C-alpha positions in Angstrom: 5.4 -8.3 17.0 4.2 -7.3 13.5 1.0 -5.3 13.7 -0.8 -2.4 12.1 -2.9 0.2 13.9 -6.2 1.3 12.5 -6.6 4.7 14.0 -9.9 6.4 13.2 -10.3 6.4 9.4 -6.8 7.7 8.6 -4.6 4.7 8.1 -0.9 4.9 8.9 0.5 6.7 5.9 3.8 4.7 5.9 2.2 1.3 6.4 3.0 -1.0 3.5 1.1 -3.8 5.2 -2.0 -1.7 4.7 -1.2 -0.5 1.2 -0.7 -4.1 -0.1 -3.9 -5.4 1.6 -6.3 -4.9 -1.3 -5.9 -8.5 -2.7 -5.4 -10.1 0.7 -7.0 -10.8 4.1 -5.2 -8.8 6.7 -5.7 -7.9 10.3 -5.6 -4.4 11.9 -5.4 -3.7 15.6 -7.1 -1.1 17.7 -4.7 1.6 18.8 -6.0 1.5 22.3 -5.4 -2.2 22.5 -1.7 -1.5 23.4 0.0 0.0 26.3 2.8 2.6 26.1 5.4 -0.2 25.7 3.6 -1.7 22.7 2.3 -4.7 24.6 -1.3 -5.9 24.3 -3.4 -4.9 27.3 -6.5 -6.9 26.2 -6.9 -10.4 24.9 -5.8 -10.8 21.3 -9.4 -11.6 20.1 -10.5 -8.3 21.7 -7.7 -6.3 20.1 -8.7 -6.5 16.4 -10.3 -3.4 14.9 -11.0 -4.9 11.5 -10.2 -7.6 8.9 -9.8 -6.4 5.3 -9.8 -6.0 2.4 -10.4 -9.0 0.1 -12.8 -11.0 2.2 -15.3 -10.6 -0.6 -13.2 -12.9 -2.8 -10.9 -14.9 -0.6 -13.2 -16.1 2.2 -16.0 -18.4 1.0 -18.6 -17.1 3.5 -18.1 -13.5 2.8 -17.9 -14.2 -1.0 -21.3 -15.9 -0.8 -22.8 -13.0 1.1 -21.3 -10.3 -1.1 -22.4 -11.9 -4.3 -25.9 -13.0 -3.0 -29.0 -12.5 -5.1 -30.3 -10.0 -2.4 -27.2 -7.9 -2.8 -27.4 -8.0 -6.6 -31.1 -7.0 -6.5 -30.3 -4.0 -4.2 -27.5 -2.8 -6.5 -29.6 -3.3 -9.6 -32.3 -1.1 -8.0 -29.6 1.6 -7.5 -29.2 1.6 -11.3 -25.7 0.1 -11.6 -25.2 -1.9 -14.8 -21.6 -3.3 -14.4 -20.7 -2.8 -10.7 -17.3 -4.0 -9.5 -16.5 -5.0 -5.9 -13.5 -3.1 -4.7 -13.0 -3.8 -1.0 -14.6 -5.4 2.0 -14.1 -5.2 5.8 -15.3 -6.9 8.9 -15.2 -4.2 11.6 -15.4 -5.2 15.3 -15.8 -1.9 17.2 -14.5 -3.6 20.3 -16.0 -2.9 23.8 -14.4 -0.1 25.6 -11.6 0.5 23.1 -13.4 0.7 19.7 -12.0 3.7 18.0 -14.0 6.5 16.5 -14.3 7.0 12.8 -14.0 10.7 11.9 -16.4 12.5 9.6 -15.6 11.5 6.0 -17.0 10.6 2.6 -16.2 7.2 1.0 -15.5 8.8 -2.3 -12.5 10.5 -0.8 -10.9 7.1 -0.6 -12.5 5.4 -3.6 -12.8 8.2 -6.1 -14.4 7.7 -9.5 -15.4 10.0 -12.4 -18.3 10.4 -12.3 -18.7 9.8 -8.6 -20.7 6.6 -8.0 -19.2 4.5 -5.2 -21.8 2.8 -2.9 -21.1 1.3 0.5 -23.1 -1.6 1.8 -23.0 -1.9 5.6 -24.6 -4.9 7.3 -25.1 -4.9 11.1 -24.2 -8.2 12.7 -25.0 -7.0 16.2 -27.1 -4.2 17.7 -25.7 -0.9 16.5 -26.6 1.8 19.0 -25.6 5.3 20.1 -23.9 3.7 23.1 -21.6 1.3 21.1 -20.8 3.6 18.2 -23.5 3.4 15.5 -23.1 5.4 12.3 -24.5 8.9 12.0 -25.0 10.9 8.8 -25.6 14.5 7.7 -28.8 14.4 5.6 -28.4 16.1 2.3 -24.6 16.2 2.4 -24.4 13.9 -0.6 -25.4 16.8 -2.8 -22.2 18.7 -2.4 -19.7 16.5 -4.2 -16.2 15.6 -2.9 -13.3 18.0 -2.5 -11.0 15.8 -0.4 -8.9 13.0 -1.8 -6.8 10.2 -0.1 -4.3 9.2 -2.7 -1.0 7.4 -3.3 1.8 9.9 -2.8 3.6 10.6 -6.1 6.7 11.7 -4.0 8.8 8.5 -3.4 10.5 10.3 -0.5 7.3 11.1 1.4 4.6 9.0 3.2 2.9 6.4 1.1 -0.4 8.3 1.0 -1.5 11.9 1.4 -4.7 13.8 1.7 -5.3 16.5 -0.9 -8.0 19.1 -1.4 -10.0 21.2 1.0 -11.0 19.7 4.4 -14.6 18.8 4.8 -16.9 21.6 6.0 -19.9 20.6 8.0 -22.1 21.4 10.9 -21.5 19.0 13.8 -25.0 19.5 15.0 -26.5 18.1 11.8 -25.4 14.5 12.4 -28.3 12.1 12.7 -27.7 8.7 14.4 -28.7 5.6 12.4 -29.0 2.7 14.9 -29.5 -0.7 13.4 -30.6 -4.1 14.4 -28.7 -7.3 13.3 -29.3 -8.0 9.7 -30.0 -4.4 8.8 -28.4 -3.1 5.5 -27.4 0.5 5.3 -26.7 1.8 1.8 -24.1 4.6 1.9 -23.8 7.1 -0.9 -20.2 7.9 -1.6 -20.6 11.6 -1.0 -22.7 11.6 2.2 -20.7 12.7 5.3 -20.8 10.1 8.0 -19.0 9.1 11.2 -19.2 6.9 14.2 -18.2 7.6 17.8 -15.8 5.6 19.9 -17.2 2.6 21.6 -16.8 2.9 25.4 -19.7 0.6 26.2 -19.3 -3.1 27.3 -20.8 -4.4 24.0 -19.1 -4.7 20.6 -20.6 -3.4 17.4 -19.6 -5.9 14.7 -20.5 -5.3 11.1 -19.6 -6.4 7.6 -19.2 -3.8 4.9 -18.1 -3.6 1.3 -18.0 -1.1 -1.6 -19.0 -1.3 -5.2 -18.3 1.1 -8.1 -19.9 1.3 -11.5 -17.5 0.4 -14.3 -19.6 1.4 -17.3 -18.6 4.8 -18.5 -16.7 5.4 -15.3 -13.0 6.0 -14.6 -11.6 4.6 -11.3 -8.8 6.9 -10.3 -5.3 5.5 -10.6 -4.4 7.9 -7.7 -6.6 6.0 -5.2 -4.8 4.2 -2.5 -6.6 1.0 -3.4 -5.8 -0.4 -6.8 -6.7 -3.7 -8.6 -3.9 -6.2 -8.9 -3.0 -8.9 -11.5 -3.8 -11.4 -8.7 -7.2 -9.8 -8.0 -8.7 -7.4 -10.6 -11.9 -5.9 -9.2 -14.5 -8.5 -10.0 -18.0 -7.6 -11.4 -20.9 -8.3 -9.1 -22.9 -8.9 -12.2 -22.8 -7.9 -15.9 -26.2 -6.9 -17.3 
């Protein structure tokens, strides 16, 4: 069986299937969907953690949603002039086995100079404290980013590495952000956020994607995710 785990927010560092997923639609399993022998212990449709990363371009439904006038209006109000779409994910947060997402900043993974990545997170089901809603540390976006998830320059090592200082934060400061279906959460690239594991009987399905400003901005060539000749990062609009 050819499969890839999606364990928390730290992808398998030696996983070429993940590393080459930026211009494709690929499937990633929940780690807890398998038993000790590597066999599925839940139905296959209940085993998927997420689908990524080029839904925004290769799937007509998600392409229409991502490029909708509503989305464009929101991003214009954020002040972006030439925003590019860089990745997208459908996350299932499966009942009972949905993995936790550790505290992180999106700019750790999608680093730009200056920092300007924005995540758009759309609830497709009720997102609650019981099934693993997002939680945020208010004000944490003011402290910049010290941690980077990059392609490893050492060909003899893992494909990706984390560099810089680990995040420092107060666990007690996290504030849950429950959301009803259809709710859009805008996520600043520097805000620290997380989600708990889902041990409830209900899934927490969402669609999310990220945009970066391209005007007067450098998208780091060290980032794990890079544009390809087959799929350069497309502009959401060009004002």
